[in-house]
Steps between C-alpha positions, in 0.01 A plus 500: 500500500335787302585865578191654664492780248474279190133386543354846556713619204350232282161579631533870418588403159201271478274785609656724235431213250122504587492877433689447176254220391202724569650790299632289215182514274491876515862510381508211257160511320444748216326823610180411320470175708565670832147644522361147557718436805263694723236223457759221522636649823147560645422137562534334837459626852799752484656416162873524445524858625398384852757229483754745385415719798567215728828430316610856581421457870672158499807660333516764778469220755783304344716802481426601862581158628819486303621831630394417856249793512234245586558182703594241239258251654204735448612577152531133421159415631330799333658412162385136526140608587474772258661284228244231545218762469666629180512149346131443582389835370710458181353154442151622557558772241662256252196274526247784496625652172279407206691337217316686236631829653849362470466400141359838403777692679785466243642271232801450718501129604678558832202704643306162510750382767550827679257439783640159577857632491388782739358247736818294475723803566307566824610164627854652544385719787379224750774270398757768582319584825514133597859487399565815716324328796700199459829695488398665833417155624150574576382184320 
């Protein structure tokens, strides 16, 4: 049996990973290339910043459930639901970004895969939320 505090802790780390993935290009790209990120992040319904905002909310929900400040069942359900929304919005953004914009951003090859990596990292949140719900014997 898994300790009931492990899944929300992993979920909190997953939410922080989403925030880190959103900020990474601003830190890792040369300052000359950062100006193009505004266009890159402007695609999609809400873009990565909207997903990052949801990640912060989910992180608070995971922490509140872990510390029993919110009923754990509510926290688990909220994190699963918001996590699924995060994944869908991240995928919508990843598909909406024009490839020519990505290729014009920088000569760094990793930026070509950033949007897909960002979408993949968001999968940690609903997976952790589901694990949390299972640890609480809700599913």
